[in-house]
matplotlib code that plots the C-alpha trace (Angstrom):
import matplotlib.pyplot as plt

x = [89.4, 89.4, 91.5, 93.8, 96.4, 98.9, 99.8, 101.6, 99.4, 101.1, 100.7, 98.6, 98.9, 100.7, 97.9, 95.4, 97.5, 98.0, 94.3, 93.4, 95.7, 94.1, 90.6, 91.5, 93.6, 92.5, 89.2, 89.6, 89.4, 88.0, 90.7, 89.7, 92.6, 94.0, 97.5, 99.7, 102.8, 102.0, 103.9, 102.3, 100.3, 96.8, 96.8, 94.2, 94.3, 92.4, 93.9, 93.1, 92.1, 95.5, 97.3, 95.2, 96.1, 99.8, 99.8, 98.0, 100.1, 103.5, 105.9, 106.6, 108.6, 109.8, 111.4, 111.4, 111.9, 110.4, 112.7, 110.9, 108.3, 108.2, 105.8, 104.8, 103.8, 101.6, 99.9, 97.0, 97.3, 100.0, 100.6, 102.3, 103.9, 106.2, 109.4, 110.6, 114.3, 115.3, 114.6, 113.2, 109.9, 111.8, 113.1, 109.6, 108.2, 110.9, 110.1, 106.4, 107.0, 109.2, 106.5, 103.8, 105.5, 102.1, 102.2, 105.5, 104.0, 102.0, 104.8, 106.0, 109.7, 109.3, 111.1, 109.8, 108.2, 106.2, 103.0, 100.6, 99.2, 97.4, 96.5, 95.1, 96.0, 95.2, 98.6, 97.4, 96.8, 99.9, 102.2, 99.5, 98.6, 102.3, 103.3, 100.8, 101.1, 104.9, 105.2, 103.8, 106.5, 106.2, 109.5, 111.2, 111.0, 108.0, 107.3, 105.0, 104.0, 101.7, 100.6, 97.1, 95.3, 92.5, 90.0, 88.3, 84.5, 82.9, 79.5, 80.6, 83.6, 86.1, 88.8, 87.6, 90.0, 90.1, 89.6]
y = [116.3, 112.8, 111.3, 108.3, 106.1, 103.8, 100.6, 97.3, 94.6, 91.7, 88.3, 85.5, 83.8, 86.8, 89.2, 86.8, 86.3, 90.0, 90.7, 88.2, 90.0, 93.3, 91.9, 90.5, 93.4, 96.5, 97.3, 101.0, 101.7, 100.2, 99.0, 99.9, 98.5, 95.0, 94.7, 96.7, 98.9, 102.5, 103.6, 107.0, 108.2, 109.7, 112.5, 114.6, 115.1, 114.3, 111.1, 110.3, 106.7, 106.4, 107.5, 105.0, 102.2, 103.2, 102.8, 99.5, 97.9, 99.2, 96.2, 95.2, 92.3, 93.4, 91.0, 92.4, 91.2, 91.9, 93.1, 92.9, 95.2, 98.9, 101.6, 105.1, 106.8, 109.8, 111.9, 109.6, 106.6, 104.5, 102.2, 98.8, 97.9, 95.4, 97.0, 96.5, 95.8, 96.7, 99.9, 98.4, 100.3, 103.6, 102.6, 101.6, 104.9, 106.8, 104.7, 105.5, 109.2, 109.3, 107.6, 110.0, 113.2, 114.8, 112.7, 114.1, 116.9, 114.4, 111.9, 111.9, 112.0, 109.7, 106.5, 104.4, 101.6, 99.4, 97.4, 98.7, 95.9, 97.6, 101.3, 103.8, 101.8, 104.0, 104.7, 103.3, 99.9, 100.0, 97.8, 95.1, 95.0, 95.2, 92.3, 90.1, 91.2, 91.3, 87.7, 86.7, 85.2, 87.1, 87.3, 86.4, 87.3, 88.0, 89.2, 92.0, 91.7, 94.7, 98.1, 98.7, 102.0, 103.0, 105.8, 107.3, 107.0, 109.8, 108.2, 104.9, 106.4, 103.8, 103.1, 101.3, 99.5, 101.2, 98.5]
z = [82.0, 83.3, 86.1, 85.2, 86.8, 85.1, 87.0, 86.6, 88.0, 89.9, 88.3, 89.8, 92.3, 94.0, 93.3, 94.9, 98.0, 98.5, 97.8, 100.5, 103.0, 102.1, 102.6, 106.0, 107.4, 105.6, 107.4, 107.2, 103.5, 100.4, 97.9, 94.4, 92.5, 92.6, 94.0, 91.7, 91.3, 90.5, 87.4, 87.0, 90.0, 89.5, 87.0, 85.2, 81.4, 78.2, 76.6, 73.0, 72.1, 70.5, 73.7, 75.7, 73.3, 73.4, 77.2, 77.1, 74.3, 75.3, 75.2, 78.8, 80.1, 83.5, 86.1, 89.6, 93.2, 96.5, 99.2, 102.5, 104.2, 104.6, 105.9, 105.4, 108.7, 108.7, 111.3, 112.1, 109.8, 108.2, 105.2, 105.0, 101.7, 100.0, 98.7, 95.1, 95.0, 91.5, 89.7, 86.5, 87.0, 86.9, 83.5, 82.5, 83.6, 81.6, 78.5, 78.9, 79.4, 76.3, 74.3, 75.6, 76.6, 77.5, 80.6, 81.8, 83.9, 85.9, 86.6, 90.2, 90.8, 93.7, 92.9, 95.8, 93.8, 96.0, 96.4, 99.1, 101.1, 104.0, 104.0, 106.4, 109.5, 112.5, 114.2, 117.5, 115.7, 113.5, 115.7, 116.1, 112.3, 111.3, 113.5, 111.8, 108.2, 108.1, 109.2, 105.8, 103.6, 100.4, 98.6, 95.4, 91.7, 89.6, 86.0, 84.8, 81.2, 80.6, 81.9, 83.0, 82.6, 85.0, 84.8, 87.9, 87.8, 89.8, 89.8, 91.4, 93.2, 92.0, 89.4, 86.2, 83.9, 80.5, 77.9]

ax = plt.figure().add_subplot(projection="3d")
ax.plot(x, y, z, "-o")
ax.set_aspect("equal")
plt.show()
């Protein structure tokens, strides 16, 4: 079995701006994926070449909007993310799962679609990092035109885009 994740990458120049924020403020973890919205969280299965191609070529023309900043707070670390206002990604996930029903057991029911900007912030530094990052004006509409499938590479310990 292999481990996969299905994402919607943000368009440029948004992706570059958010990647720069990550490089500057995310000192505590390596970011393996470019700024994205997770459509189906990491799952383990065996995907055929046809199934991979179906994910990569699914017609996608999604318009979405950012709706401010949010955070997930945990015991020792936290995450800062950009909220997605509309639920178009839920509809996209439903469409993907109806096309490839074998993925259904792996799909999270969590509908908090977001873009992680800074992760694993030690809680004692959260207020400091949050006050700087959330001053960034990142708002408005954007369009996603395709899904991206990544496979986990154990040897290099990173996600590799399936092409």
